[in-house]
C-alpha positions as CSV (number, residue, x, y, z in Angstrom):
1,M,8.6,-18.2,-4.2
2,R,6.3,-20.1,-1.4
3,K,3.0,-18.2,-1.2
4,G,0.1,-18.0,1.6
5,R,-0.2,-16.6,4.6
6,R,3.4,-16.4,5.7
7,G,4.4,-14.6,2.2
8,M,1.4,-11.9,2.9
9,W,2.7,-11.0,6.5
10,G,6.1,-10.5,4.9
11,C,4.6,-8.2,2.2
12,I,2.5,-6.3,4.8
13,A,5.4,-6.2,7.1
14,I,7.9,-4.8,4.3
15,F,4.9,-2.0,3.5
16,A,4.2,-0.9,7.0
17,G,8.0,-0.3,7.3
18,L,8.5,2.0,4.2
19,V,5.3,3.9,5.2
20,I,6.9,4.8,8.7
21,I,10.1,5.5,6.9
22,L,8.3,7.6,4.4
23,S,6.3,9.2,6.8
24,L,9.5,10.6,8.5
25,V,10.7,11.9,5.4
26,L,7.9,13.1,2.8
27,P,5.2,16.4,2.9
28,V,1.8,16.1,4.1
29,E,1.0,16.8,0.6
30,F,2.3,13.6,-0.5
31,W,0.1,11.5,1.4
32,W,-2.7,12.8,0.2
33,F,-1.4,12.1,-3.4
34,I,-1.1,8.4,-2.2
35,F,-4.6,8.4,-0.6
36,A,-6.1,9.2,-3.7
37,A,-3.9,6.9,-6.2
38,A,-4.8,4.0,-3.5
39,L,-8.7,4.6,-3.7
40,I,-8.3,4.8,-7.8
41,G,-6.2,1.9,-7.7
42,L,-8.9,0.0,-5.0
43,G,-11.8,1.5,-7.3
44,I,-10.2,-0.3,-10.3
45,W,-9.9,-3.3,-9.0
46,Y,-13.1,-3.5,-7.8
47,L,-14.6,-3.1,-10.8
48,R,-12.1,-6.0,-12.3
49,C,-12.7,-9.1,-10.0
50,C,-16.2,-8.3,-8.3
């Protein structure tokens, strides 16, 4: 698989599409859980990389 800007934009588009589809199906409480998990993951990534 070739990496670069095109691959990054493709992954972003797929992720955004999944979020839109799931937001139509799942309840609001689920999104708070996802937001908390994303913040924890971002914090761990930040501590490891920076």
